[in-house]
Rosetta silent file (secondary structure, phi, psi, omega in degrees, C-alpha in Angstrom):
SEQUENCE: MSFSFNSVIAKARAVYGKALTPEDYAVLCSRASVAEAAAFLKQTPRYEKALSAINPQTVHRGQLEALLTRSIFEVFERFHSFDFSESRAFFRYIIMELEAEQLLTAIEGIGAGSAERYIAELPVFLTRHAQTDLIALGKARSYLDIAELLSGTSYDKILRPLLVDAQENGNICIRECERRLYTAYYMSALKSAEKIYRGKQRDELKRALLKSVDMENVVTCLRMRAFGADKGEMKELLLPFKYRLNDEQTEYLMQLDSAAKVEAHLEKLGYRTDAPAQFDTVEQLTEKITMHHLRRMIRLSQNSAAVYYALIECLKIEQRNVKTAIEGIRYGLSSSEILDMLVI
SCORE:     score description
SCORE:     0.000 S_00000001
   1 L     0.000  136.892 -172.320  174.947  107.456  141.035 S_00000001
   2 L   -76.380  163.548  178.342  172.307  105.907  138.858 S_00000001
   3 H   -54.883  -38.362 -173.457  170.197  102.848  139.639 S_00000001
   4 H   -66.339  -40.650 -179.025  171.956  100.915  136.848 S_00000001
   5 H   -66.551  -42.318  176.873  175.418  101.585  138.393 S_00000001
   6 H   -60.577  -40.960 -175.775  174.148  100.529  141.853 S_00000001
   7 H   -68.889  -37.253  176.731  172.607   97.441  140.449 S_00000001
   8 H   -64.182  -44.168 -176.610  175.803   96.347  138.683 S_00000001
   9 H   -64.891  -44.916 -178.956  177.892   96.819  141.867 S_00000001
  10 H   -60.336  -44.546  178.694  175.300   94.921  143.938 S_00000001
  11 H   -64.202  -42.293  179.755  175.208   92.096  141.442 S_00000001
  12 H   -60.837  -42.178 -178.105  178.959   91.894  141.178 S_00000001
  13 H   -67.939  -31.620  176.029  179.335   91.660  145.006 S_00000001
  14 H   -69.411  -38.151  173.565  176.754   88.904  145.034 S_00000001
  15 H   -62.969  -42.776 -177.057  178.618   86.874  142.465 S_00000001
  16 H   -66.947  -30.316  174.945  181.810   87.304  144.363 S_00000001
  17 L   -52.143  -20.383 -175.121  179.973   86.205  147.527 S_00000001
  18 L   -98.364   -0.197 -176.251  179.790   82.794  145.917 S_00000001
  19 L   -59.672  157.042  178.140  183.598   82.480  145.340 S_00000001
  20 L   -67.541  143.549 -178.627  185.437   79.534  146.734 S_00000001
  21 L   -98.854  167.882 -179.931  186.542   79.988  150.280 S_00000001
  22 H   -61.548  -34.094  176.561  189.886   78.766  151.859 S_00000001
  23 H   -59.488  -46.367  179.977  187.711   75.929  153.436 S_00000001
  24 H   -62.582  -42.671  178.380  186.454   74.975  149.949 S_00000001
  25 H   -62.875  -35.404 -177.309  189.962   74.833  148.604 S_00000001
  26 H   -65.065  -43.579  177.267  191.056   72.705  151.480 S_00000001
  27 H   -59.536  -50.984 -172.456  188.210   70.156  150.651 S_00000001
  28 H   -62.980  -40.677 -178.724  188.938   70.262  146.968 S_00000001
  29 H   -67.665  -22.563 -179.514  192.719   69.632  147.444 S_00000001
  30 H   -82.761  -12.427 -174.817  191.897   66.647  149.611 S_00000001
  31 L   -69.911  144.953 -175.142  189.987   64.871  146.882 S_00000001
  32 L   -89.396  -11.733  176.205  191.677   61.674  145.511 S_00000001
  33 L  -149.121  172.694 -179.720  190.624   61.941  141.881 S_00000001
  34 H   -67.406  -37.718  178.879  189.347   64.324  139.147 S_00000001
  35 H   -58.380  -49.559 -178.144  185.921   62.570  139.512 S_00000001
  36 H   -65.857  -37.192  175.927  185.819   63.428  143.254 S_00000001
  37 H   -63.997  -42.494  171.528  187.038   66.951  142.553 S_00000001
  38 H   -58.528  -47.557 -179.466  184.225   67.430  139.963 S_00000001
  39 H   -56.646  -48.320 -173.966  181.700   66.042  142.343 S_00000001
  40 H   -66.251  -47.281 -173.790  182.757   68.422  145.097 S_00000001
  41 H   -61.034  -36.030  179.776  182.836   71.444  142.776 S_00000001
  42 H   -63.991  -18.895  179.212  179.363   70.561  141.439 S_00000001
  43 H   -95.705   -8.894 -176.079  178.004   70.973  145.043 S_00000001
  44 L   -81.081  154.143  172.905  179.499   74.414  145.599 S_00000001
  45 L   -58.072  -32.706 -177.676  177.358   77.645  145.015 S_00000001
  46 L   -65.057  -45.733 -173.889  180.071   78.945  142.706 S_00000001
  47 L  -117.582    8.669 -174.328  179.862   76.017  140.248 S_00000001
  48 L   -60.153  -42.186  176.576  176.696   74.174  140.839 S_00000001
  49 L   -67.328  -44.392 -175.521  175.010   75.719  137.779 S_00000001
  50 L   -66.742  -34.675  179.300  177.982   75.521  135.422 S_00000001
  51 L   -97.903   11.258 -169.402  178.505   71.793  136.280 S_00000001
  52 L   -62.008  -33.214 -170.925  174.824   70.884  136.700 S_00000001
  53 L   -96.477    4.781 -179.442  174.817   68.614  133.510 S_00000001
  54 L   -90.858  158.141  170.709  178.026   66.643  134.092 S_00000001
  55 L  -102.633  103.012 -179.313  178.500   63.150  135.387 S_00000001
  56 L   -49.192  -29.515 -179.415  181.463   63.433  137.669 S_00000001
  57 L   -78.520  -12.665  178.874  182.409   59.813  137.138 S_00000001
  58 L  -121.738   -7.368  179.171  182.801   60.212  133.398 S_00000001
  59 L   -70.925  142.270  177.447  183.891   63.800  132.873 S_00000001
  60 L  -107.683  169.606 -172.403  187.579   64.161  131.951 S_00000001
  61 H   -54.023  -46.255 -175.373  189.884   66.901  132.826 S_00000001
  62 H   -61.955  -42.713  175.827  189.663   68.766  129.523 S_00000001
  63 H   -59.802  -46.070 -178.430  185.838   68.903  129.681 S_00000001
  64 H   -60.082  -46.777 -176.297  185.921   70.034  133.252 S_00000001
  65 H   -65.739  -37.499  179.987  188.419   72.815  132.594 S_00000001
  66 H   -63.626  -43.985  176.200  186.398   73.968  129.535 S_00000001
  67 H   -65.331  -31.466  174.323  183.315   74.322  131.714 S_00000001
  68 H   -63.807  -41.597  175.255  185.268   76.240  134.292 S_00000001
  69 H   -63.149  -43.281 -179.125  186.357   78.707  131.564 S_00000001
  70 H   -63.661  -31.685 -175.506  182.815   78.979  130.236 S_00000001
  71 H   -65.493  -31.457  174.904  181.522   79.765  133.753 S_00000001
  72 H   -70.267  -40.802 -178.519  183.500   82.969  133.761 S_00000001
  73 H   -68.305  -34.385  173.767  182.325   84.006  130.350 S_00000001
  74 H   -56.425  -40.560  178.838  178.751   83.312  131.448 S_00000001
  75 H   -60.571  -41.813 -172.842  179.237   85.850  134.205 S_00000001
  76 H   -66.582  -39.770 -176.127  180.438   88.356  131.656 S_00000001
  77 H   -70.591  -33.589  178.795  177.429   87.669  129.343 S_00000001
  78 H   -62.785  -41.101  178.727  174.901   88.039  132.225 S_00000001
  79 H   -69.245  -34.511 -177.018  176.389   91.450  133.022 S_00000001
  80 H   -66.790  -34.648  177.211  176.534   92.470  129.411 S_00000001
  81 H   -84.369  -20.643 -171.064  172.801   91.960  128.992 S_00000001
  82 H   -90.650  -38.615 -171.412  171.885   93.258  132.489 S_00000001
  83 L   -87.489  123.473 -178.775  173.952   96.575  132.527 S_00000001
  84 L  -120.853   19.862  177.403  172.613   99.496  130.403 S_00000001
  85 L   -85.117  175.870  176.233  174.907  102.124  131.949 S_00000001
  86 H   -66.433  -18.616  178.759  177.799  103.748  130.101 S_00000001
  87 H   -70.375   -9.154  177.753  180.171  101.263  131.750 S_00000001
  88 H   -61.798  -30.253  177.497  178.848   98.517  129.394 S_00000001
  89 H   -61.839  -33.380  179.621  181.167   99.882  126.751 S_00000001
  90 H   -72.958  -19.680 -175.537  184.162   99.098  128.772 S_00000001
  91 H   -71.771  -12.874  179.803  183.278   95.420  129.237 S_00000001
  92 H   -64.459  -15.789  178.600  184.191   94.524  125.644 S_00000001
  93 H   -69.311  -18.298  174.731  187.764   94.500  126.848 S_00000001
  94 H   -67.117  -41.807  175.638  187.115   91.170  128.597 S_00000001
  95 H   -58.550  -48.798 -176.161  186.471   89.790  125.080 S_00000001
  96 H   -58.911  -42.594  174.423  189.609   91.311  123.776 S_00000001
  97 H   -68.237  -40.326  176.234  191.739   89.604  126.438 S_00000001
  98 H   -61.571  -38.683  175.704  190.121   86.290  125.986 S_00000001
  99 H   -66.980  -34.069  177.345  190.675   86.522  122.177 S_00000001
 100 H   -59.194  -46.289 -175.490  194.374   87.421  122.792 S_00000001
 101 H   -63.085  -37.820  178.100  194.665   84.179  124.730 S_00000001
 102 H   -66.936  -41.289  178.542  193.171   82.202  121.854 S_00000001
 103 H   -59.679  -45.019 -179.860  195.537   83.787  119.295 S_00000001
 104 H   -64.129  -36.604 -175.415  198.541   82.906  121.503 S_00000001
 105 H   -69.059  -42.028 -177.931  197.372   79.275  121.974 S_00000001
 106 H   -64.505  -45.230  178.548  196.956   78.945  118.170 S_00000001
 107 H   -66.180  -36.388  173.172  200.390   80.430  117.386 S_00000001
 108 H   -64.137  -31.603  177.385  202.013   78.241  119.941 S_00000001
 109 H   -66.453  -38.283 -177.809  200.265   75.236  118.407 S_00000001
 110 H   -67.247  -43.522 -179.034  201.815   75.994  115.016 S_00000001
 111 H   -67.415  -32.769 -178.278  205.258   76.333  116.624 S_00000001
 112 L   -86.461    0.518 -175.693  204.939   73.096  118.542 S_00000001
 113 L    69.760   23.025  177.637  203.600   71.190  115.563 S_00000001
 114 L  -128.596   47.792 -178.254  200.301   70.484  117.265 S_00000001
 115 L   -54.334  -34.370 -173.197  197.959   72.957  115.669 S_00000001
 116 H   -62.787  -23.148 -178.935  195.107   70.348  115.596 S_00000001
 117 H   -65.541  -28.308 -175.734  194.874   70.596  119.445 S_00000001
 118 H   -61.941  -39.576 -178.478  193.611   74.166  119.260 S_00000001
 119 H   -63.859  -34.994 -177.091  190.260   73.227  117.698 S_00000001
 120 H   -75.887  -24.392  178.290  189.647   70.696  120.468 S_00000001
 121 H   -99.724    0.165 -177.279  190.311   73.243  123.139 S_00000001
 122 L   -63.290  121.267  171.174  188.429   76.180  121.528 S_00000001
 123 L   -72.317   95.160 -173.216  185.812   77.794  123.786 S_00000001
 124 H   -53.074  -30.964 -177.559  183.021   77.801  121.243 S_00000001
 125 H   -62.428  -22.074  178.741  180.954   80.243  123.307 S_00000001
 126 H   -78.665  -14.495 -165.449  183.569   82.984  122.427 S_00000001
 127 L   -70.208  -29.148 -177.863  183.209   82.602  118.760 S_00000001
 128 L   -80.159   -7.564 -176.538  180.083   84.871  118.356 S_00000001
 129 L  -112.202  -18.261 -166.030  181.874   87.830  120.142 S_00000001
 130 L   -87.320  156.468  174.274  185.401   87.737  118.816 S_00000001
 131 L   -66.884  -41.945 -170.364  186.825   89.777  115.874 S_00000001
 132 L   -87.564  148.157  176.784  188.683   86.827  114.549 S_00000001
 133 L   -75.173   96.524 -176.837  187.026   83.728  112.926 S_00000001
 134 H   -75.271  -24.630  177.543  188.052   81.433  115.756 S_00000001
 135 H   -74.400  -41.069  177.773  186.696   78.302  114.066 S_00000001
 136 H   -69.593  -33.216  175.622  188.916   78.976  110.963 S_00000001
 137 H   -53.082  -41.834 -176.859  191.770   79.855  113.363 S_00000001
 138 L   -67.841  -13.051 -177.897  191.443   76.238  114.739 S_00000001
 139 L  -100.363   -5.587 -178.590  191.965   75.019  111.109 S_00000001
 140 L   -62.192  140.972  177.067  195.166   77.171  110.517 S_00000001
 141 L  -129.037   11.006  172.335  198.186   75.076  109.833 S_00000001
 142 L  -148.770  166.647  177.011  200.750   77.755  109.269 S_00000001
 143 H   -66.714  -42.474  177.236  201.755   81.167  110.512 S_00000001
 144 H   -57.426  -38.560  176.613  200.722   82.595  107.139 S_00000001
 145 H   -56.962  -44.646 -178.350  197.266   81.053  107.600 S_00000001
 146 H   -69.113  -34.379 -179.604  196.856   82.940  110.934 S_00000001
 147 H   -60.736  -44.564  179.897  198.148   86.118  109.339 S_00000001
 148 H   -66.290  -36.352  179.815  195.581   85.999  106.589 S_00000001
 149 H   -64.361  -25.902 -177.480  192.690   85.336  109.119 S_00000001
 150 L   -87.196   -2.429  178.071  193.715   88.492  111.036 S_00000001
 151 L   -64.554  132.403 -176.331  193.252   90.737  107.871 S_00000001
 152 L    85.877   -7.260  176.594  190.670   93.371  108.678 S_00000001
 153 L   -98.036  171.857  178.412  190.956   92.933  112.412 S_00000001
 154 L   -75.329  -10.364 -178.908  192.699   95.181  114.987 S_00000001
 155 L   -90.712  -11.346 -173.166  195.340   92.347  115.382 S_00000001
 156 H   -55.802  -61.912 -177.391  196.524   92.530  111.730 S_00000001
 157 H   -62.474  -27.914 -174.707  199.175   95.251  112.134 S_00000001
 158 H   -70.300  -45.258 -167.393  200.058   93.969  115.639 S_00000001
 159 H  -114.197  -19.314 -170.170  201.007   90.319  114.658 S_00000001
 160 H   -59.406  -43.718 -177.412  201.264   90.138  110.783 S_00000001
 161 H   -57.062  -43.031 -178.035  204.953   91.211  110.642 S_00000001
 162 H   -69.989  -33.331 -178.566  205.957   88.635  113.215 S_00000001
 163 H   -72.866  -37.238  179.114  203.867   85.875  111.620 S_00000001
 164 H   -71.183  -35.029  179.229  205.177   86.559  108.054 S_00000001
 165 H   -65.926  -49.640 -174.006  208.819   86.594  109.458 S_00000001
 166 H   -63.715  -34.748  177.510  208.127   83.271  111.266 S_00000001
 167 H   -62.611  -35.569 -178.741  206.730   81.725  108.143 S_00000001
 168 H   -72.619  -45.463 -174.880  210.040   82.529  106.389 S_00000001
 169 H  -106.903   -2.300  177.374  212.481   81.497  109.071 S_00000001
 170 L    82.400   -4.246  179.783  210.489   78.852  110.988 S_00000001
 171 L  -127.003  145.922  179.285  210.711   80.617  114.354 S_00000001
 172 L  -133.705  147.580  175.603  208.489   82.986  116.242 S_00000001
 173 L   -96.430   99.431 -172.516  209.040   84.868  119.580 S_00000001
 174 H   -67.678  -25.494 -176.470  205.833   84.031  121.374 S_00000001
 175 H   -71.314  -34.550  177.683  206.789   86.450  124.264 S_00000001
 176 H   -67.237  -41.533  175.499  206.926   89.287  121.670 S_00000001
 177 H   -59.385  -41.741 -178.927  203.497   88.253  120.337 S_00000001
 178 H   -64.476  -46.799 -174.135  202.171   88.285  123.957 S_00000001
 179 H   -63.190  -43.219 -177.496  203.748   91.729  124.665 S_00000001
 180 H   -65.690  -41.428  178.924  202.192   93.225  121.529 S_00000001
 181 H   -67.686  -41.111 -179.642  198.684   91.816  122.160 S_00000001
 182 H   -76.856  -25.189  172.147  198.637   92.814  125.766 S_00000001
 183 H   -63.435  -43.304  172.598  200.077   96.199  125.040 S_00000001
 184 H   -61.289  -43.715  178.118  197.163   96.712  122.652 S_00000001
 185 H   -58.020  -55.764 -175.359  194.751   95.366  125.132 S_00000001
 186 H   -69.364  -27.107  174.922  195.854   97.730  127.940 S_00000001
 187 H   -66.382  -45.639  178.162  196.224  100.756  125.638 S_00000001
 188 H   -60.343  -46.031 -177.655  192.675  100.265  124.429 S_00000001
 189 H   -70.279  -32.876  173.867  191.275   99.735  127.880 S_00000001
 190 H   -72.749  -39.800  178.025  193.045  102.820  129.253 S_00000001
 191 H   -63.991  -42.091  175.932  191.922  105.006  126.356 S_00000001
 192 H   -58.369  -47.021  176.005  188.407  103.710  127.000 S_00000001
 193 H   -60.415  -42.884  178.541  188.592  104.549  130.684 S_00000001
 194 H   -64.035  -39.021 -176.670  189.795  108.043  129.825 S_00000001
 195 H   -68.487  -42.889 -168.390  186.984  108.502  127.249 S_00000001
 196 H   -87.345  -32.821 -172.580  184.069  107.164  129.298 S_00000001
 197 L  -111.787  161.426  175.695  184.890  108.344  132.853 S_00000001
 198 L  -133.575  161.182  172.593  185.809  111.512  134.670 S_00000001
 199 H    55.326 -132.999 -175.117  187.380  112.308  138.051 S_00000001
 200 H   -65.357  -36.181 -177.658  187.688  109.548  140.649 S_00000001
 201 H   -67.519  -41.936  176.883  185.957  106.950  138.645 S_00000001
 202 H   -60.387  -50.440 -175.909  188.361  107.395  135.733 S_00000001
 203 H   -62.846  -43.925  179.794  191.401  107.441  138.043 S_00000001
 204 H   -62.300  -42.335  179.711  190.338  104.286  139.939 S_00000001
 205 H   -65.694  -43.983  177.336  189.807  102.290  136.811 S_00000001
 206 H   -63.269  -39.023  179.060  193.080  103.416  135.231 S_00000001
 207 H   -59.764  -44.260  175.556  194.841  102.692  138.492 S_00000001
 208 H   -59.598  -43.774 -179.513  193.515   99.126  138.616 S_00000001
 209 H   -68.532  -38.597  178.892  194.714   98.563  135.043 S_00000001
 210 H   -75.340  -27.324  171.550  198.123   99.964  135.670 S_00000001
 211 H   -69.954  -35.077  171.211  198.667   97.978  138.821 S_00000001
 212 H   -59.639  -39.871  173.817  197.951   94.968  136.765 S_00000001
 213 H   -57.590  -53.622  179.538  200.593   96.117  134.270 S_00000001
 214 H   -48.150  -48.033 -176.606  203.044   96.566  137.065 S_00000001
 215 H   -72.383  -29.765  176.176  202.587   92.989  138.196 S_00000001
 216 H   -66.284  -40.754 -178.978  202.883   91.615  134.677 S_00000001
 217 H   -68.145  -36.161  173.480  206.190   93.436  134.388 S_00000001
 218 H   -57.644  -50.140  178.381  207.457   92.108  137.661 S_00000001
 219 H   -59.368  -40.928  179.912  206.879   88.566  136.391 S_00000001
 220 H   -60.349  -42.982  176.234  208.551   89.290  133.102 S_00000001
 221 H   -53.266  -47.719 -175.736  211.587   90.643  134.905 S_00000001
 222 H   -80.850  -29.923  176.381  212.070   87.573  137.018 S_00000001
 223 H   -68.244  -48.493 -177.267  211.281   85.101  134.257 S_00000001
 224 H   -67.254  -33.471  178.123  213.653   86.655  131.818 S_00000001
 225 H   -62.675  -41.854 -178.895  216.306   86.888  134.466 S_00000001
 226 H   -66.948  -24.007 -179.982  215.954   83.131  134.993 S_00000001
 227 L   -91.792    5.819 -179.653  216.448   82.569  131.264 S_00000001
 228 L    69.230   29.470  174.106  219.600   84.655  131.471 S_00000001
 229 L   -72.663  153.836  175.584  218.432   87.610  129.496 S_00000001
 230 L   -91.834 -179.861 -171.300  220.287   90.864  129.872 S_00000001
 231 H   -65.593  -40.426  179.567  218.696   94.127  130.880 S_00000001
 232 H   -60.554  -46.041  175.377  218.195   95.256  127.334 S_00000001
 233 H   -60.130  -41.503 -179.351  216.427   92.098  126.346 S_00000001
 234 H   -65.560  -43.250 -173.847  214.205   92.319  129.408 S_00000001
 235 H   -62.978  -39.613 -179.358  213.296   95.925  128.808 S_00000001
 236 H   -61.462  -27.244 -171.005  212.179   95.085  125.219 S_00000001
 237 L  -101.438    1.257  176.081  209.641   92.551  126.519 S_00000001
 238 L   -76.853  143.288  171.284  208.041   94.906  129.242 S_00000001
 239 L   -62.834  134.533 -174.967  204.652   96.365  128.723 S_00000001
 240 L   -78.784   36.436  175.842  205.077  100.129  128.018 S_00000001
 241 L  -128.074  162.028  179.506  202.961  101.352  130.884 S_00000001
 242 L  -159.477  149.328  175.463  203.691  101.884  134.506 S_00000001
 243 L  -115.313  -77.836  177.240  202.076  102.874  137.795 S_00000001
 244 L   -99.323  -15.987 -170.191  204.565  102.552  140.729 S_00000001
 245 L   -98.572   79.297 -177.752  207.146  100.482  138.796 S_00000001
 246 L   -76.966  178.922 -175.147  209.151  103.251  137.119 S_00000001
 247 H   -58.656  -42.923 -179.122  212.356  102.588  135.083 S_00000001
 248 H   -63.373  -40.483 -177.582  214.628  102.846  138.156 S_00000001
 249 H   -69.368  -37.140 -177.425  212.463  100.418  140.118 S_00000001
 250 H   -64.196  -46.683 -179.229  212.313   98.023  137.142 S_00000001
 251 H   -59.366  -39.584 -179.826  216.150   98.003  136.723 S_00000001
 252 H   -70.071  -39.113  177.341  216.436   97.105  140.446 S_00000001
 253 H   -54.756  -40.898 -177.958  213.998   94.349  140.168 S_00000001
 254 L   -55.289  -22.401 -175.662  216.006   92.850  137.309 S_00000001
 255 L   -90.773   -8.901 -175.599  218.754   92.260  139.819 S_00000001
 256 L   -86.165  145.419 -170.452  216.730   90.249  142.330 S_00000001
 257 L  -124.604   17.789  176.133  216.911   86.551  142.367 S_00000001
 258 L  -155.794  156.718  179.005  214.054   85.311  144.610 S_00000001
 259 H   -65.070  -32.637  178.845  210.388   85.842  145.304 S_00000001
 260 H   -67.691  -36.560  177.678  211.259   86.849  148.919 S_00000001
 261 H   -68.265  -44.167  176.473  213.514   89.612  147.794 S_00000001
 262 H   -62.014  -42.724  176.681  210.935   90.832  145.303 S_00000001
 263 H   -56.543  -46.347 -176.071  208.252   90.807  147.959 S_00000001
 264 H   -63.843  -37.520 -176.340  210.322   92.864  150.295 S_00000001
 265 H   -76.124  -37.725  179.636  210.996   95.461  147.565 S_00000001
 266 H   -66.680  -29.157  179.517  207.407   95.593  146.291 S_00000001
 267 H   -69.140  -30.933  173.219  206.181   96.211  149.846 S_00000001
 268 H   -64.491  -25.046 -179.212  208.357   99.344  149.955 S_00000001
 269 L   -90.153    1.879  178.132  206.463  100.491  146.802 S_00000001
 270 L    90.826   12.525  175.124  203.132   99.961  148.598 S_00000001
 271 L   -99.451  109.028 -172.142  202.319   96.543  147.014 S_00000001
 272 L  -127.029  159.099  172.830  201.284   94.274  149.895 S_00000001
 273 L   -93.551  165.085  178.272  199.420   91.002  150.281 S_00000001
 274 L   -90.424    4.704  179.282  196.415   90.758  152.663 S_00000001
 275 L  -162.149  143.281  177.110  197.989   88.041  154.843 S_00000001
 276 L   -61.466  136.925  178.418  201.507   86.892  155.659 S_00000001
 277 L  -159.478  166.048  171.506  202.609   83.993  153.475 S_00000001
 278 L  -107.082  135.485 -174.491  205.505   82.302  151.863 S_00000001
 279 L  -121.156  128.769  177.488  205.717   82.297  148.081 S_00000001
 280 L   -75.952  -38.512 -177.907  207.585   79.758  146.026 S_00000001
 281 L  -124.762  155.830  177.864  207.193   81.719  142.835 S_00000001
 282 H   -66.716  -31.921  172.873  206.957   85.319  141.770 S_00000001
 283 H   -53.069  -51.126 -177.847  203.671   84.422  139.969 S_00000001
 284 H   -61.167  -41.155 -179.617  202.078   83.502  143.263 S_00000001
 285 H   -61.514  -51.184 -179.530  203.383   86.636  144.867 S_00000001
 286 H   -62.459  -40.659  177.647  202.052   88.995  142.178 S_00000001
 287 H   -63.638  -38.640  179.852  198.684   87.187  141.997 S_00000001
 288 H   -71.464  -38.356  170.707  198.371   87.540  145.775 S_00000001
 289 H   -61.201  -50.351 -177.991  199.150   91.259  145.679 S_00000001
 290 H   -55.286  -49.172 -178.256  196.657   91.572  142.801 S_00000001
 291 H   -60.565  -39.279 -176.381  194.009   89.758  144.787 S_00000001
 292 H   -60.393  -44.713 -175.666  194.517   91.958  147.862 S_00000001
 293 H   -71.230  -38.190  179.101  193.789   95.085  145.679 S_00000001
 294 H   -66.676  -42.646  174.979  190.901   93.458  143.782 S_00000001
 295 H   -58.101  -48.820  177.055  189.111   92.386  146.897 S_00000001
 296 H   -63.612  -29.914  171.320  189.241   95.730  148.360 S_00000001
 297 H   -61.544  -49.556 -177.205  187.871   97.172  145.120 S_00000001
 298 H   -61.725  -36.529 -175.363  184.949   94.873  145.145 S_00000001
 299 H   -76.493  -40.011 -165.041  184.147   95.687  148.772 S_00000001
 300 H  -115.968  -16.296 -174.002  184.602   99.478  148.769 S_00000001
 301 L   -75.893  151.509  172.302  184.437  100.919  145.220 S_00000001
 302 L  -111.905   18.052 -177.006  181.400  102.729  143.900 S_00000001
 303 L  -101.328  117.550 -175.660  182.657  102.491  140.298 S_00000001
 304 H   -69.822  -40.903  178.286  180.545   99.759  138.455 S_00000001
 305 H   -59.155  -49.815 -176.644  183.232   99.263  135.763 S_00000001
 306 H   -69.969  -34.883  175.149  186.027   98.906  138.289 S_00000001
 307 H   -67.254  -37.985 -179.308  184.064   96.513  140.466 S_00000001
 308 H   -66.209  -48.083 -179.383  183.124   94.481  137.438 S_00000001
 309 H   -57.861  -45.996 -176.721  186.800   94.439  136.217 S_00000001
 310 H   -63.260  -42.954 -178.348  187.930   93.327  139.821 S_00000001
 311 H   -62.605  -44.257 -179.738  185.338   90.592  139.852 S_00000001
 312 H   -67.783  -29.330  179.495  186.391   89.066  136.490 S_00000001
 313 H   -71.781  -44.504 -176.727  190.088   89.235  137.476 S_00000001
 314 H   -61.463  -40.346  173.696  189.344   87.557  140.781 S_00000001
 315 H   -58.566  -37.889 -179.697  187.319   84.808  139.027 S_00000001
 316 H   -69.985  -38.244  173.221  190.131   84.163  136.630 S_00000001
 317 H   -64.278  -39.506  172.905  192.527   83.680  139.515 S_00000001
 318 H   -54.742  -45.533  178.925  190.044   81.338  141.070 S_00000001
 319 H   -54.828  -52.269  177.825  189.854   79.409  137.747 S_00000001
 320 H   -55.270  -38.378  177.057  193.647   79.083  137.725 S_00000001
 321 H   -62.759  -47.377 -178.708  193.554   77.858  141.275 S_00000001
 322 H   -65.353  -42.597  176.561  191.000   75.173  140.465 S_00000001
 323 H   -66.108  -37.276  169.190  192.910   74.022  137.517 S_00000001
 324 H   -59.988  -41.612  178.291  196.036   73.815  139.461 S_00000001
 325 H   -65.163  -41.321 -175.223  194.286   71.738  142.167 S_00000001
 326 H   -66.598  -44.575 -179.747  192.957   69.363  139.494 S_00000001
 327 H   -59.335  -44.692  176.636  196.366   69.005  138.014 S_00000001
 328 H   -64.842  -34.754  175.340  197.885   68.254  141.444 S_00000001
 329 H   -67.935  -37.463  177.301  195.286   65.662  142.176 S_00000001
 330 H   -59.495  -38.093 -176.767  195.968   63.982  138.791 S_00000001
 331 L   -93.794   18.322  176.951  199.628   63.754  139.622 S_00000001
 332 L    58.938   31.116  171.797  199.016   62.439  143.158 S_00000001
 333 L   -72.137  157.125 -179.934  200.276   65.365  145.122 S_00000001
 334 L   -77.848  159.284  179.820  199.280   65.708  148.773 S_00000001
 335 H   -57.511  -38.681 -174.627  196.604   68.225  149.702 S_00000001
 336 H   -71.370  -36.411  178.230  199.227   70.349  151.476 S_00000001
 337 H   -66.340  -30.819 -177.152  201.491   70.466  148.495 S_00000001
 338 H   -78.856  -39.870  179.332  198.614   71.513  146.246 S_00000001
 339 H   -64.884  -31.045  177.465  197.314   74.181  148.621 S_00000001
 340 L   -67.148  -14.118  179.595  200.913   75.671  148.738 S_00000001
 341 L   -92.981  -11.191 -178.703  200.571   76.259  145.007 S_00000001
 342 L   -85.342  156.482  176.412  197.344   78.178  145.201 S_00000001
 343 L  -106.813  101.269 -172.009  196.624   81.876  145.486 S_00000001
 344 L  -120.658    0.000    0.000  194.052   82.125  148.312 S_00000001
């Protein structure tokens, strides 16, 4: 293994070593206001640099969350400039996923009649890396505006038919937009893994991606079941890749009506969490399963791209935890209620 590969792995493990601990989450969730939460986060090794310029007494929730999002992207940028191995080519898929999130936010904004909110929430640091003109996207006021902005990008063929139809009939299926974008993301990432790597490194990276797909499809099955969708409708919204969740297993999952039953079945397939816990939602369950796998990969893998991918995914889960905690604090929930909603 080259020095560059070893350096990336060591750096990724060092970054993960600063992640929030269960004790940090307990303190965070006990804070009485967003200002107190911001002050605590500013003192942690994980966020002290990202929040160094804020005044906790005056920062509002939107600003705080934007800085949390930026902190993950700054990790990406540091690795992008630091790593000169062949794995560097794989890192662009982080951008692709972030850009997909921005497109979905903009499309939802048009549908909700609140497109002007997008520009206020736009992560400006992403604009210099994205295919799409994100500033112009923030000014879009119709589905057709978005379709025109996607001309010449890889998203054009993916989304234009849906956007043009939505412009004509006034409705868009955001779940289908999401399915198409993430299908393109996983397909490109898997092809890249196949092209760049060989042997065990290739298999490990593909396995990590496909396990993520399995968890996405588990959530889709349970969500759509809750909405009363039939099997045919659910299958149409699943990502078209699989690892352990084959067609037979997917059909069985579609019949389950609780996170506990899903957990029991997934355990039979080899998907386990790293500690016993009760889950109120299937999202918590799948993220905990994902965290178990990602943590092992960070600790044990010798594949720099796989370790980096695992690091970014873990940081994204941490970010969602922190945002959930802040929301819980804003709404006056008890610390125990907030902790129950987190994936730790």
